[in-house]
N, C-alpha and C positions, 0 to 999 in steps of 0.2 A: 085606128085611134091611137094618136101619139101619147106616149107616156111622159108625164112631166118630170123634169130632172130633179132628183132629190137634193135638198139643201144640206149643207154640212151640219154636223152635230153642234148644238148650242154651246156645249162645254168647250169645244175647240175654239169657238169665237171668243169666249170669255178669256181663255188662256192666252190668245193672241193679243187681246187688249192689254192684259196685265204685263205681258212681255214687252209690248211696245211702250208701256208707261215706265218700265224699269230700265229701258235701254238708255245708255249713257249718251247716245246721240240725240236723244230727245231734249229740246231746250227746256230748262228749268224755270219755274215761275218764281219770281222774287218780288216781294211788296214794294221794294224801293223803286221798281221801274213804273209803278203806278202813281208814285208820290209827285206832287207838282214841283216844278223847279224852284218855286219860291221858298220851299221848306229849307233849303240850304242856307238861306239868308234869315231864317227865323230867329227872333230874339231868344226863344227858349233854348236854343242850342248853346249860346254863350252863357245863359243863366245856369244851366245844369252843369256846364263845364266848370263854372265857379264853384257850384256845390261839391262837385267831385274833388277839386283841389282842396277846399276847406276840410272835407272828410279825411282825405289822405294826410293833411297836415295834423288834423286832430289825432289820428291813430299813431302817427310817428311821435308826436309829443307825448301821448299817453304811455307809449312803450318806453320812452326815455325815462319818464318819471317812475314807472314800475321797476325798471332796471336799477335805477339809483336807490330806490327804496330797499330793494333786495340787498344791494351791496352795503347800504348803511346798516341794515339789520345784522348782516354778518360781522361787520366790523365792531358793532356795539356788543354783540355776543362775546367776541374775543376780549373786549374790555372787561366784561363781567367775569370771564374765566380768569383773567389776571388778578382781578380784585378779590376773588374767592380764595386767593393764597394768603391774604391778610388774616391775622389771628386776633386783632384787637381793634378797638375804636378809639377815636380822639387822639390818635398818634400819627406821626408823619409816615407816609408810605415809603417803602423800600425804594431805593434809587432804581433798581432794575424795573420794577413795576411802574414807576413814574415815567421812565423813558419809553416803555411800551405804550403806555396810555397817551403820551404825547404824540407819538407817531400815529396811533389810531385815530386820535381826535383831528389831527391834521388831514388825514385821508377822508374822514367824514366831512369835514368842512369843504373840502374840494368837491366832493360829490354833491353836497348841498348847493354850492355855488354854481355847479354845472347845470342845474335845473332852475335856478332863479329866473332866467327869461321865460321858462315854461310855466311859472306860478305867479304871473302878474295879473292883476285885475280880477276879472271874473274867473280866470283859470285857477286861481288859489282855491276856490270853492269847487270848481268843476272837477279837479284832480285831487281833492282832499282824501277821498277813499283810497286812492292809489298810493299816496305819500304817507298816509296814517301809519301803517305798520312799521315803517322805518323810524318815524318820529317817536312813536311809542317806545320802541326798543332803545333809542337814543336817550329818552328821558329816564328810562330804567337804569341805564348805565351811569349817566352823570349824577343821578340821585343816589345811587349806590356808592359812588366815589365820594360824594359830599357827605354822606352819612358816616362813612368810615373815618373821614378826617375831622368831622365837626360834631358827630352824633346829633344832627338835627336835619330836618327835611329841607330840601332845596325848594325855593319859591318859583312861582311862574316867571317872574322878572328875571331871576338869576339864570333859569334855563334858557330864556329867550336870548339873553346876552351871549350865550355860548354858541348860538347859531348865527350864520351869516345874515347880513341885512337883506331883506327881500323874501325870506322864508319866515312865514307867520306860524307861531305856535298856538294852536287851538287849545282851548281849555279842556276839551273832551280828551285830546291826546295826552295832555299833561296828566289828567286824573287817571286815565287807563294805564299810563306808564307807572304811576305810583301804586296802582293795584298790583302790577307785576313785580314791583319792588319788594312786596311782602314775601313772595316766594324766594327771592334771593337772600333776604334776611333770615328766612327760615333755614336755608341751607348754611349760611354763615353761622347761625347760632348753634345748630346741631353739630357742625364740624368743630366749632370751639369747644363745646362741652365734651365731645368725644376725644379730642386731642389734649385739652388742658384741664379738664375736670371742673370748669367753672363757666359761668355765663359771660360772654364777652360784654364789656362795658361796665360790669359791676364786680364787686369782690366775690370770692368763693363763698357760697352759703355755708358750707361746713366749717370754714374758717371763722365766719362771723358767729356761728352758734358756739363753737368751742372757746372763742375769745369773750363771749358774753355780750358782744355788740348787737345792735338792732339790725334787722334786715335792711340792706341797702344803705347803711350808714357809712358815710365817708369821713374824711379828715375835716376837722373844723365844724362838725355837726351837720355838714351839707349832705343832702341825700344824693347818692350816686345812682343814676338810672342804669339799668341793664336792657339787653335786647328784648326780653319778655315784656317789660314795662312799656317799652316803645311800640312793640307790636300790638299790645293791647290798646294803647292810645290811638294807633292807627285804625284798628278795628272799630273802636267806638266812633271815631270821626267819620269813617266810611258809612256806618250804619245810620248815622244821623242824617245823611244826605237823602233827599227825595229824588230818586232816579226812576220812578215809575213811568214817567212820560218824557218826551224829548229824544234827542239823538242818542243819549247814553243808555236808554232803557234796554236796547238790544244787546249791547256789549257788557253792561254791568252785571246782568243776571248771572252769567257764567263766572265772571271774574269774582263776584262777591262770594259765591260758594267756594271757590278755590282759596280765596283769601282766608275765610273762616277755618278751613281745613288746615292751612299752613300754620296759623296761630295756635290751633289746638295741638298740633304735633309738637311745637316748641314747648307748650305748657306741659304736656305729658312727659316729655324728655326732662324738663326742669324738675318736675315732681319726683321723678325717679332718681335724679341726681341728688336731690335734697334728702330723700329717704336714705339713700346709700351713704350720704355724707354723715348721717347721725350715727351710722353703725360702724364706719371705717375710720382708721386713723388719719390724721392730718397729712396732707401731701400725697394721698392716694390717687393713682391714675387708673382709669378704666382698663381692664384687661383687654387683650386683643379680640377675644370672642365677643365681649360686651361692646366693644368699640364698633365692630362690624354691624352689630344689631342697630346701634344708635345711628350710624351713618346711613342705614337703609331708609331713614326718613327723607 
């Protein structure tokens, strides 16, 4: 009786199949080989190619706007740093500061002009969130300069005239820039009290008390405003606005809290200066140690 030849182990057969499938000499399956030839001329190919070109153009345009916004923000901050060296309001700015501001403004206008083609039509709304930080910082800088020279708030129309034609100043950006202005006025007021012993924009409270004059009374009986009064006026106007709904609701909530804190810091510093003014002689200037504490605001 003949014995039947034994078959190879099953595991060996499976390993041979796996090895054969992994062999580089084995032809690879590609779905494109099964696609009909008419697909190459399908209208969907050209359609999605157009979509790809539009998306690439959108991303390039968006990056240009973001970069310009960052550069405008940096230049506007440098303008504010220069303006913080001023010590009084309603007075001509020093020539060195004017020259520096003129250069910065010229550079900012060039940056705005470079993205004017990217902000036309619907794109002015499409990239509003990208250009908004730079516009807000620009509003803060020019409004601070306007306040130091005129002691009044710059209007929306005046700010728009400082920007190149083709760049639209949104009301939201204008208001948010004015919120940030309060912080710069706070630093300006604290520094003025620390270095000069009086509130910028108004007479020294200790001088008025010793001379018998009323608080804030100027020449000719006209009342002379100081920074504290202007900050209180700004706080009152901001609190009157209803920003619980709309596009401002998200941004105003944080800025409102910061604005109130800044005004309170100036008020507390002014109260301390008034109390010291009653107890100390005329012409007294804060000591170095006290000045450092005041500047910490």
